[in-house]
PDB file of N, CA, C and O in Angstrom:
ATOM      1  N   MET A   1      -2.710  -1.614  28.045  1.00  0.00           N
ATOM      2  CA  MET A   1      -1.887  -0.509  28.525  1.00  0.00           C
ATOM      3  C   MET A   1      -1.798  -0.492  30.042  1.00  0.00           C
ATOM      4  O   MET A   1      -1.339   0.499  30.611  1.00  0.00           O
ATOM      5  N   ASN A   2      -2.216  -1.542  30.709  1.00  0.00           N
ATOM      6  CA  ASN A   2      -2.111  -1.607  32.158  1.00  0.00           C
ATOM      7  C   ASN A   2      -0.789  -2.202  32.603  1.00  0.00           C
ATOM      8  O   ASN A   2      -0.598  -2.460  33.791  1.00  0.00           O
ATOM      9  N   ASP A   3       0.124  -2.425  31.673  1.00  0.00           N
ATOM     10  CA  ASP A   3       1.444  -2.954  32.006  1.00  0.00           C
ATOM     11  C   ASP A   3       2.233  -1.877  32.746  1.00  0.00           C
ATOM     12  O   ASP A   3       2.424  -0.789  32.202  1.00  0.00           O
ATOM     13  N   PRO A   4       2.709  -2.149  34.000  1.00  0.00           N
ATOM     14  CA  PRO A   4       3.444  -1.129  34.765  1.00  0.00           C
ATOM     15  C   PRO A   4       4.694  -0.624  34.042  1.00  0.00           C
ATOM     16  O   PRO A   4       5.132   0.500  34.286  1.00  0.00           O
ATOM     17  N   GLY A   5       5.264  -1.429  33.169  1.00  0.00           N
ATOM     18  CA  GLY A   5       6.461  -1.009  32.441  1.00  0.00           C
ATOM     19  C   GLY A   5       6.178   0.002  31.350  1.00  0.00           C
ATOM     20  O   GLY A   5       7.107   0.605  30.812  1.00  0.00           O
ATOM     21  N   SER A   6       4.902   0.202  31.011  1.00  0.00           N
ATOM     22  CA  SER A   6       4.560   1.146  29.951  1.00  0.00           C
ATOM     23  C   SER A   6       4.171   2.512  30.492  1.00  0.00           C
ATOM     24  O   SER A   6       3.700   3.364  29.739  1.00  0.00           O
ATOM     25  N   GLN A   7       4.363   2.731  31.788  1.00  0.00           N
ATOM     26  CA  GLN A   7       3.992   4.000  32.407  1.00  0.00           C
ATOM     27  C   GLN A   7       5.236   4.738  32.882  1.00  0.00           C
ATOM     28  O   GLN A   7       6.217   4.119  33.295  1.00  0.00           O
ATOM     29  N   LEU A   8       5.188   6.033  32.821  1.00  0.00           N
ATOM     30  CA  LEU A   8       6.289   6.884  33.264  1.00  0.00           C
ATOM     31  C   LEU A   8       5.810   7.735  34.424  1.00  0.00           C
ATOM     32  O   LEU A   8       4.843   8.483  34.287  1.00  0.00           O
ATOM     33  N   ASP A   9       6.478   7.629  35.569  1.00  0.00           N
ATOM     34  CA  ASP A   9       6.102   8.382  36.765  1.00  0.00           C
ATOM     35  C   ASP A   9       6.970   9.630  36.864  1.00  0.00           C
ATOM     36  O   ASP A   9       8.169   9.533  37.126  1.00  0.00           O
ATOM     37  N   LEU A  10       6.381  10.787  36.659  1.00  0.00           N
ATOM     38  CA  LEU A  10       7.105  12.055  36.744  1.00  0.00           C
ATOM     39  C   LEU A  10       6.765  12.820  38.015  1.00  0.00           C
ATOM     40  O   LEU A  10       7.078  14.005  38.133  1.00  0.00           O
ATOM     41  N   SER A  11       6.131  12.149  38.960  1.00  0.00           N
ATOM     42  CA  SER A  11       5.683  12.837  40.164  1.00  0.00           C
ATOM     43  C   SER A  11       6.770  13.001  41.217  1.00  0.00           C
ATOM     44  O   SER A  11       6.649  13.867  42.083  1.00  0.00           O
ATOM     45  N   SER A  12       7.824  12.200  41.169  1.00  0.00           N
ATOM     46  CA  SER A  12       8.868  12.312  42.187  1.00  0.00           C
ATOM     47  C   SER A  12       9.861  13.406  41.809  1.00  0.00           C
ATOM     48  O   SER A  12      10.108  13.652  40.629  1.00  0.00           O
ATOM     49  N   ASP A  13      10.428  14.059  42.822  1.00  0.00           N
ATOM     50  CA  ASP A  13      11.405  15.112  42.595  1.00  0.00           C
ATOM     51  C   ASP A  13      12.720  14.517  42.122  1.00  0.00           C
ATOM     52  O   ASP A  13      13.124  13.437  42.553  1.00  0.00           O
ATOM     53  N   ALA A  14      13.371  15.235  41.238  1.00  0.00           N
ATOM     54  CA  ALA A  14      14.698  14.817  40.803  1.00  0.00           C
ATOM     55  C   ALA A  14      15.680  14.971  41.956  1.00  0.00           C
ATOM     56  O   ALA A  14      15.446  15.739  42.889  1.00  0.00           O
ATOM     57  N   LYS A  15      16.760  14.244  41.882  1.00  0.00           N
ATOM     58  CA  LYS A  15      17.798  14.330  42.904  1.00  0.00           C
ATOM     59  C   LYS A  15      18.331  15.763  42.942  1.00  0.00           C
ATOM     60  O   LYS A  15      18.776  16.269  41.912  1.00  0.00           O
ATOM     61  N   PRO A  16      18.299  16.433  44.103  1.00  0.00           N
ATOM     62  CA  PRO A  16      18.770  17.822  44.167  1.00  0.00           C
ATOM     63  C   PRO A  16      20.258  17.924  43.852  1.00  0.00           C
ATOM     64  O   PRO A  16      21.049  17.056  44.222  1.00  0.00           O
ATOM     65  N   THR A  17      20.617  18.991  43.169  1.00  0.00           N
ATOM     66  CA  THR A  17      22.009  19.235  42.820  1.00  0.00           C
ATOM     67  C   THR A  17      22.647  20.119  43.883  1.00  0.00           C
ATOM     68  O   THR A  17      22.126  21.192  44.185  1.00  0.00           O
ATOM     69  N   PRO A  18      23.772  19.681  44.457  1.00  0.00           N
ATOM     70  CA  PRO A  18      24.429  20.511  45.466  1.00  0.00           C
ATOM     71  C   PRO A  18      24.997  21.781  44.839  1.00  0.00           C
ATOM     72  O   PRO A  18      25.400  21.761  43.676  1.00  0.00           O
ATOM     73  N   PRO A  19      25.037  22.886  45.587  1.00  0.00           N
ATOM     74  CA  PRO A  19      25.575  24.134  45.044  1.00  0.00           C
ATOM     75  C   PRO A  19      27.066  24.008  44.755  1.00  0.00           C
ATOM     76  O   PRO A  19      27.784  23.259  45.416  1.00  0.00           O
ATOM     77  N   GLY A  20      27.513  24.763  43.746  1.00  0.00           N
ATOM     78  CA  GLY A  20      28.931  24.767  43.389  1.00  0.00           C
ATOM     79  C   GLY A  20      29.301  23.513  42.624  1.00  0.00           C
ATOM     80  O   GLY A  20      28.435  22.792  42.130  1.00  0.00           O
ATOM     81  N   GLY A  21      30.572  23.268  42.534  1.00  0.00           N
ATOM     82  CA  GLY A  21      31.057  22.059  41.881  1.00  0.00           C
ATOM     83  C   GLY A  21      30.717  22.009  40.408  1.00  0.00           C
ATOM     84  O   GLY A  21      30.667  23.036  39.731  1.00  0.00           O
ATOM     85  N   GLU A  22      30.483  20.795  39.919  1.00  0.00           N
ATOM     86  CA  GLU A  22      30.254  20.560  38.499  1.00  0.00           C
ATOM     87  C   GLU A  22      29.039  21.309  37.967  1.00  0.00           C
ATOM     88  O   GLU A  22      29.081  21.833  36.854  1.00  0.00           O
ATOM     89  N   ALA A  23      27.976  21.368  38.727  1.00  0.00           N
ATOM     90  CA  ALA A  23      26.768  22.052  38.252  1.00  0.00           C
ATOM     91  C   ALA A  23      27.050  23.523  37.972  1.00  0.00           C
ATOM     92  O   ALA A  23      26.513  24.083  37.016  1.00  0.00           O
ATOM     93  N   GLU A  24      27.871  24.147  38.780  1.00  0.00           N
ATOM     94  CA  GLU A  24      28.185  25.559  38.591  1.00  0.00           C
ATOM     95  C   GLU A  24      29.109  25.757  37.395  1.00  0.00           C
ATOM     96  O   GLU A  24      28.991  26.751  36.679  1.00  0.00           O
ATOM     97  N   ARG A  25      30.025  24.823  37.175  1.00  0.00           N
ATOM     98  CA  ARG A  25      30.984  24.946  36.076  1.00  0.00           C
ATOM     99  C   ARG A  25      30.369  24.647  34.723  1.00  0.00           C
ATOM    100  O   ARG A  25      30.944  25.023  33.702  1.00  0.00           O
ATOM    101  N   GLN A  26      29.231  23.988  34.678  1.00  0.00           N
ATOM    102  CA  GLN A  26      28.642  23.605  33.404  1.00  0.00           C
ATOM    103  C   GLN A  26      28.401  24.798  32.497  1.00  0.00           C
ATOM    104  O   GLN A  26      28.446  24.646  31.276  1.00  0.00           O
ATOM    105  N   GLY A  27      28.152  25.958  33.035  1.00  0.00           N
ATOM    106  CA  GLY A  27      27.924  27.139  32.221  1.00  0.00           C
ATOM    107  C   GLY A  27      29.204  27.816  31.776  1.00  0.00           C
ATOM    108  O   GLY A  27      29.161  28.729  30.952  1.00  0.00           O
ATOM    109  N   ARG A  28      30.335  27.393  32.299  1.00  0.00           N
ATOM    110  CA  ARG A  28      31.617  28.021  31.967  1.00  0.00           C
ATOM    111  C   ARG A  28      32.299  27.241  30.849  1.00  0.00           C
ATOM    112  O   ARG A  28      32.770  26.124  31.059  1.00  0.00           O
ATOM    113  N   PHE A  29      32.347  27.830  29.680  1.00  0.00           N
ATOM    114  CA  PHE A  29      33.046  27.206  28.566  1.00  0.00           C
ATOM    115  C   PHE A  29      33.436  28.274  27.562  1.00  0.00           C
ATOM    116  O   PHE A  29      32.896  29.380  27.572  1.00  0.00           O
ATOM    117  N   LEU A  30      34.372  27.936  26.700  1.00  0.00           N
ATOM    118  CA  LEU A  30      34.721  28.762  25.551  1.00  0.00           C
ATOM    119  C   LEU A  30      34.421  27.938  24.313  1.00  0.00           C
ATOM    120  O   LEU A  30      34.676  26.734  24.286  1.00  0.00           O
ATOM    121  N   GLY A  31      33.886  28.576  23.298  1.00  0.00           N
ATOM    122  CA  GLY A  31      33.667  27.913  22.020  1.00  0.00           C
ATOM    123  C   GLY A  31      34.887  28.138  21.144  1.00  0.00           C
ATOM    124  O   GLY A  31      35.340  29.271  20.978  1.00  0.00           O
ATOM    125  N   VAL A  32      35.419  27.059  20.585  1.00  0.00           N
ATOM    126  CA  VAL A  32      36.630  27.153  19.769  1.00  0.00           C
ATOM    127  C   VAL A  32      36.397  26.465  18.428  1.00  0.00           C
ATOM    128  O   VAL A  32      35.951  25.319  18.374  1.00  0.00           O
ATOM    129  N   THR A  33      36.706  27.183  17.342  1.00  0.00           N
ATOM    130  CA  THR A  33      36.740  26.573  16.022  1.00  0.00           C
ATOM    131  C   THR A  33      38.188  26.203  15.754  1.00  0.00           C
ATOM    132  O   THR A  33      39.064  27.067  15.739  1.00  0.00           O
ATOM    133  N   PHE A  34      38.435  24.928  15.543  1.00  0.00           N
ATOM    134  CA  PHE A  34      39.785  24.444  15.267  1.00  0.00           C
ATOM    135  C   PHE A  34      40.004  24.479  13.761  1.00  0.00           C
ATOM    136  O   PHE A  34      39.406  23.696  13.022  1.00  0.00           O
ATOM    137  N   GLU A  35      40.879  25.404  13.298  1.00  0.00           N
ATOM    138  CA  GLU A  35      41.147  25.548  11.871  1.00  0.00           C
ATOM    139  C   GLU A  35      41.802  24.307  11.287  1.00  0.00           C
ATOM    140  O   GLU A  35      41.636  24.018  10.102  1.00  0.00           O
ATOM    141  N   CYS A  36      42.542  23.575  12.103  1.00  0.00           N
ATOM    142  CA  CYS A  36      43.257  22.392  11.626  1.00  0.00           C
ATOM    143  C   CYS A  36      42.311  21.402  10.950  1.00  0.00           C
ATOM    144  O   CYS A  36      42.680  20.789   9.949  1.00  0.00           O
ATOM    145  N   CYS A  37      41.111  21.235  11.473  1.00  0.00           N
ATOM    146  CA  CYS A  37      40.150  20.265  10.942  1.00  0.00           C
ATOM    147  C   CYS A  37      38.796  20.882  10.609  1.00  0.00           C
ATOM    148  O   CYS A  37      37.886  20.184  10.160  1.00  0.00           O
ATOM    149  N   GLY A  38      38.660  22.201  10.831  1.00  0.00           N
ATOM    150  CA  GLY A  38      37.409  22.879  10.527  1.00  0.00           C
ATOM    151  C   GLY A  38      36.241  22.429  11.389  1.00  0.00           C
ATOM    152  O   GLY A  38      35.108  22.341  10.915  1.00  0.00           O
ATOM    153  N   VAL A  39      36.519  22.143  12.660  1.00  0.00           N
ATOM    154  CA  VAL A  39      35.453  21.698  13.565  1.00  0.00           C
ATOM    155  C   VAL A  39      35.362  22.621  14.772  1.00  0.00           C
ATOM    156  O   VAL A  39      36.324  23.296  15.138  1.00  0.00           O
ATOM    157  N   TYR A  40      34.177  22.630  15.381  1.00  0.00           N
ATOM    158  CA  TYR A  40      33.910  23.438  16.565  1.00  0.00           C
ATOM    159  C   TYR A  40      33.828  22.523  17.772  1.00  0.00           C
ATOM    160  O   TYR A  40      33.321  21.405  17.682  1.00  0.00           O
ATOM    161  N   ALA A  41      34.334  23.005  18.908  1.00  0.00           N
ATOM    162  CA  ALA A  41      34.203  22.264  20.169  1.00  0.00           C
ATOM    163  C   ALA A  41      34.184  23.262  21.314  1.00  0.00           C
ATOM    164  O   ALA A  41      34.642  24.397  21.177  1.00  0.00           O
ATOM    165  N   ARG A  42      33.656  22.830  22.426  1.00  0.00           N
ATOM    166  CA  ARG A  42      33.711  23.624  23.652  1.00  0.00           C
ATOM    167  C   ARG A  42      34.910  23.161  24.463  1.00  0.00           C
ATOM    168  O   ARG A  42      35.242  21.976  24.489  1.00  0.00           O
ATOM    169  N   ILE A  43      35.562  24.126  25.133  1.00  0.00           N
ATOM    170  CA  ILE A  43      36.619  23.772  26.074  1.00  0.00           C
ATOM    171  C   ILE A  43      36.215  24.305  27.444  1.00  0.00           C
ATOM    172  O   ILE A  43      35.522  25.317  27.551  1.00  0.00           O
ATOM    173  N   TYR A  44      36.657  23.613  28.481  1.00  0.00           N
ATOM    174  CA  TYR A  44      36.208  23.902  29.844  1.00  0.00           C
ATOM    175  C   TYR A  44      37.390  24.195  30.754  1.00  0.00           C
ATOM    176  O   TYR A  44      38.523  23.845  30.422  1.00  0.00           O
ATOM    177  N   PRO A  45      37.147  24.835  31.903  1.00  0.00           N
ATOM    178  CA  PRO A  45      38.233  25.119  32.849  1.00  0.00           C
ATOM    179  C   PRO A  45      38.886  23.823  33.335  1.00  0.00           C
ATOM    180  O   PRO A  45      38.223  22.805  33.529  1.00  0.00           O
ATOM    181  N   ASN A  46      40.211  23.893  33.526  1.00  0.00           N
ATOM    182  CA  ASN A  46      40.925  22.736  34.061  1.00  0.00           C
ATOM    183  C   ASN A  46      40.646  22.610  35.556  1.00  0.00           C
ATOM    184  O   ASN A  46      39.970  23.453  36.146  1.00  0.00           O
ATOM    185  N   ALA A  47      41.171  21.554  36.156  1.00  0.00           N
ATOM    186  CA  ALA A  47      40.917  21.284  37.581  1.00  0.00           C
ATOM    187  C   ALA A  47      41.431  22.405  38.476  1.00  0.00           C
ATOM    188  O   ALA A  47      40.825  22.701  39.506  1.00  0.00           O
ATOM    189  N   ALA A  48      42.544  23.031  38.094  1.00  0.00           N
ATOM    190  CA  ALA A  48      43.117  24.116  38.894  1.00  0.00           C
ATOM    191  C   ALA A  48      42.318  25.412  38.739  1.00  0.00           C
ATOM    192  O   ALA A  48      42.420  26.308  39.577  1.00  0.00           O
ATOM    193  N   GLY A  49      41.526  25.512  37.670  1.00  0.00           N
ATOM    194  CA  GLY A  49      40.727  26.707  37.438  1.00  0.00           C
ATOM    195  C   GLY A  49      41.518  27.889  36.922  1.00  0.00           C
ATOM    196  O   GLY A  49      41.033  29.020  36.956  1.00  0.00           O
ATOM    197  N   ASP A  50      42.747  27.644  36.437  1.00  0.00           N
ATOM    198  CA  ASP A  50      43.575  28.752  35.960  1.00  0.00           C
ATOM    199  C   ASP A  50      43.625  28.867  34.437  1.00  0.00           C
ATOM    200  O   ASP A  50      44.264  29.777  33.908  1.00  0.00           O
ATOM    201  N   ALA A  51      42.955  27.951  33.723  1.00  0.00           N
ATOM    202  CA  ALA A  51      42.950  27.987  32.264  1.00  0.00           C
ATOM    203  C   ALA A  51      41.813  27.133  31.718  1.00  0.00           C
ATOM    204  O   ALA A  51      41.338  26.204  32.371  1.00  0.00           O
ATOM    205  N   TYR A  52      41.389  27.473  30.504  1.00  0.00           N
ATOM    206  CA  TYR A  52      40.477  26.616  29.752  1.00  0.00           C
ATOM    207  C   TYR A  52      41.362  25.712  28.906  1.00  0.00           C
ATOM    208  O   TYR A  52      42.297  26.193  28.265  1.00  0.00           O
ATOM    209  N   GLU A  53      41.088  24.423  28.894  1.00  0.00           N
ATOM    210  CA  GLU A  53      41.893  23.486  28.123  1.00  0.00           C
ATOM    211  C   GLU A  53      40.993  22.540  27.350  1.00  0.00           C
ATOM    212  O   GLU A  53      39.917  22.160  27.813  1.00  0.00           O
ATOM    213  N   GLY A  54      41.452  22.167  26.168  1.00  0.00           N
ATOM    214  CA  GLY A  54      40.691  21.218  25.370  1.00  0.00           C
ATOM    215  C   GLY A  54      41.509  20.741  24.193  1.00  0.00           C
ATOM    216  O   GLY A  54      42.665  21.126  24.021  1.00  0.00           O
ATOM    217  N   ARG A  55      40.889  19.892  23.383  1.00  0.00           N
ATOM    218  CA  ARG A  55      41.553  19.316  22.215  1.00  0.00           C
ATOM    219  C   ARG A  55      40.605  19.313  21.027  1.00  0.00           C
ATOM    220  O   ARG A  55      39.384  19.264  21.177  1.00  0.00           O
ATOM    221  N   CYS A  56      41.201  19.368  19.844  1.00  0.00           N
ATOM    222  CA  CYS A  56      40.433  19.215  18.619  1.00  0.00           C
ATOM    223  C   CYS A  56      39.840  17.805  18.641  1.00  0.00           C
ATOM    224  O   CYS A  56      40.568  16.841  18.873  1.00  0.00           O
ATOM    225  N   PRO A  57      38.545  17.668  18.406  1.00  0.00           N
ATOM    226  CA  PRO A  57      37.939  16.342  18.467  1.00  0.00           C
ATOM    227  C   PRO A  57      38.376  15.394  17.354  1.00  0.00           C
ATOM    228  O   PRO A  57      38.147  14.188  17.447  1.00  0.00           O
ATOM    229  N   ARG A  58      39.001  15.923  16.306  1.00  0.00           N
ATOM    230  CA  ARG A  58      39.442  15.050  15.207  1.00  0.00           C
ATOM    231  C   ARG A  58      40.916  14.683  15.292  1.00  0.00           C
ATOM    232  O   ARG A  58      41.259  13.502  15.252  1.00  0.00           O
ATOM    233  N   CYS A  59      41.798  15.683  15.409  1.00  0.00           N
ATOM    234  CA  CYS A  59      43.238  15.388  15.375  1.00  0.00           C
ATOM    235  C   CYS A  59      43.893  15.452  16.750  1.00  0.00           C
ATOM    236  O   CYS A  59      45.079  15.150  16.884  1.00  0.00           O
ATOM    237  N   MET A  60      43.135  15.842  17.773  1.00  0.00           N
ATOM    238  CA  MET A  60      43.597  15.898  19.162  1.00  0.00           C
ATOM    239  C   MET A  60      44.628  16.994  19.438  1.00  0.00           C
ATOM    240  O   MET A  60      45.306  16.950  20.465  1.00  0.00           O
ATOM    241  N   LYS A  61      44.760  17.976  18.542  1.00  0.00           N
ATOM    242  CA  LYS A  61      45.634  19.119  18.799  1.00  0.00           C
ATOM    243  C   LYS A  61      45.112  19.845  20.037  1.00  0.00           C
ATOM    244  O   LYS A  61      43.910  20.083  20.156  1.00  0.00           O
ATOM    245  N   SER A  62      46.009  20.199  20.959  1.00  0.00           N
ATOM    246  CA  SER A  62      45.563  20.807  22.217  1.00  0.00           C
ATOM    247  C   SER A  62      45.555  22.335  22.140  1.00  0.00           C
ATOM    248  O   SER A  62      46.284  22.947  21.360  1.00  0.00           O
ATOM    249  N   VAL A  63      44.707  22.919  22.976  1.00  0.00           N
ATOM    250  CA  VAL A  63      44.625  24.370  23.095  1.00  0.00           C
ATOM    251  C   VAL A  63      44.452  24.699  24.572  1.00  0.00           C
ATOM    252  O   VAL A  63      43.771  23.990  25.312  1.00  0.00           O
ATOM    253  N   ARG A  64      45.090  25.795  24.980  1.00  0.00           N
ATOM    254  CA  ARG A  64      45.017  26.240  26.376  1.00  0.00           C
ATOM    255  C   ARG A  64      44.850  27.750  26.369  1.00  0.00           C
ATOM    256  O   ARG A  64      45.623  28.462  25.729  1.00  0.00           O
ATOM    257  N   VAL A  65      43.829  28.244  27.090  1.00  0.00           N
ATOM    258  CA  VAL A  65      43.567  29.677  27.192  1.00  0.00           C
ATOM    259  C   VAL A  65      43.604  30.027  28.669  1.00  0.00           C
ATOM    260  O   VAL A  65      42.751  29.590  29.441  1.00  0.00           O
ATOM    261  N   GLY A  66      44.603  30.821  29.061  1.00  0.00           N
ATOM    262  CA  GLY A  66      44.764  31.187  30.462  1.00  0.00           C
ATOM    263  C   GLY A  66      43.635  32.073  30.969  1.00  0.00           C
ATOM    264  O   GLY A  66      43.044  32.844  30.213  1.00  0.00           O
ATOM    265  N   ILE A  67      43.348  31.952  32.259  1.00  0.00           N
ATOM    266  CA  ILE A  67      42.342  32.786  32.916  1.00  0.00           C
ATOM    267  C   ILE A  67      43.091  33.787  33.780  1.00  0.00           C
ATOM    268  O   ILE A  67      43.774  33.404  34.730  1.00  0.00           O
ATOM    269  N   GLY A  68      42.967  35.068  33.453  1.00  0.00           N
ATOM    270  CA  GLY A  68      43.696  36.097  34.184  1.00  0.00           C
ATOM    271  C   GLY A  68      42.768  37.031  34.932  1.00  0.00           C
ATOM    272  O   GLY A  68      41.547  36.938  34.801  1.00  0.00           O
ATOM    273  N   PRO A  69      43.341  37.932  35.715  1.00  0.00           N
ATOM    274  CA  PRO A  69      42.533  38.901  36.455  1.00  0.00           C
ATOM    275  C   PRO A  69      41.737  39.783  35.489  1.00  0.00           C
ATOM    276  O   PRO A  69      42.265  40.234  34.473  1.00  0.00           O
ATOM    277  N   GLY A  70      40.503  40.017  35.804  1.00  0.00           N
ATOM    278  CA  GLY A  70      39.672  40.865  34.949  1.00  0.00           C
ATOM    279  C   GLY A  70      39.009  40.109  33.823  1.00  0.00           C
ATOM    280  O   GLY A  70      37.874  40.417  33.460  1.00  0.00           O
ATOM    281  N   GLY A  71      39.679  39.138  33.268  1.00  0.00           N
ATOM    282  CA  GLY A  71      39.116  38.307  32.206  1.00  0.00           C
ATOM    283  C   GLY A  71      38.740  39.090  30.977  1.00  0.00           C
ATOM    284  O   GLY A  71      39.174  40.228  30.792  1.00  0.00           O
ATOM    285  N   GLY A  72      37.940  38.485  30.146  1.00  0.00           N
ATOM    286  CA  GLY A  72      37.472  39.113  28.924  1.00  0.00           C
ATOM    287  C   GLY A  72      36.052  38.693  28.654  1.00  0.00           C
ATOM    288  O   GLY A  72      35.546  37.759  29.277  1.00  0.00           O
ATOM    289  N   SER A  73      35.400  39.374  27.727  1.00  0.00           N
ATOM    290  CA  SER A  73      34.003  39.061  27.457  1.00  0.00           C
ATOM    291  C   SER A  73      33.821  38.120  26.270  1.00  0.00           C
ATOM    292  O   SER A  73      32.726  37.592  26.075  1.00  0.00           O
ATOM    293  N   ALA A  74      34.867  37.896  25.471  1.00  0.00           N
ATOM    294  CA  ALA A  74      34.754  37.021  24.301  1.00  0.00           C
ATOM    295  C   ALA A  74      34.564  35.574  24.745  1.00  0.00           C
ATOM    296  O   ALA A  74      35.229  35.114  25.673  1.00  0.00           O
ATOM    297  N   ARG A  75      33.675  34.870  24.096  1.00  0.00           N
ATOM    298  CA  ARG A  75      33.380  33.476  24.431  1.00  0.00           C
ATOM    299  C   ARG A  75      33.680  32.530  23.283  1.00  0.00           C
ATOM    300  O   ARG A  75      33.634  31.314  23.466  1.00  0.00           O
ATOM    301  N   PHE A  76      33.993  33.067  22.083  1.00  0.00           N
ATOM    302  CA  PHE A  76      34.234  32.223  20.923  1.00  0.00           C
ATOM    303  C   PHE A  76      35.554  32.615  20.269  1.00  0.00           C
ATOM    304  O   PHE A  76      35.838  33.796  20.069  1.00  0.00           O
ATOM    305  N   TYR A  77      36.352  31.605  19.941  1.00  0.00           N
ATOM    306  CA  TYR A  77      37.697  31.824  19.423  1.00  0.00           C
ATOM    307  C   TYR A  77      37.964  30.883  18.258  1.00  0.00           C
ATOM    308  O   TYR A  77      37.229  29.921  18.031  1.00  0.00           O
ATOM    309  N   THR A  78      39.042  31.183  17.517  1.00  0.00           N
ATOM    310  CA  THR A  78      39.534  30.305  16.465  1.00  0.00           C
ATOM    311  C   THR A  78      40.951  29.908  16.823  1.00  0.00           C
ATOM    312  O   THR A  78      41.795  30.765  17.082  1.00  0.00           O
ATOM    313  N   ALA A  79      41.213  28.613  16.836  1.00  0.00           N
ATOM    314  CA  ALA A  79      42.555  28.101  17.129  1.00  0.00           C
ATOM    315  C   ALA A  79      43.194  27.686  15.816  1.00  0.00           C
ATOM    316  O   ALA A  79      42.619  26.906  15.057  1.00  0.00           O
ATOM    317  N   SER A  80      44.395  28.212  15.546  1.00  0.00           N
ATOM    318  CA  SER A  80      45.080  27.853  14.302  1.00  0.00           C
ATOM    319  C   SER A  80      46.331  27.057  14.584  1.00  0.00           C
ATOM    320  O   SER A  80      47.037  26.667  13.653  1.00  0.00           O
TER     321      SER A  80
END
């Protein structure tokens, strides 16, 4: 067990994540059940940040949910 390849070094710090950007958006998603194929997927904000966009993972049917002033508290939807 003295082989250096069999050891895992967890003492070094992970690469710091810069504020904002992708790390901040990771928590922003809507859960969508696609009735077309009976599957669930998460959809994320588009690059412009004005809508959540995604596709059914099976048939690729698209869905777009606009982001408006005030927003809403619902996080899970069904797309038909």
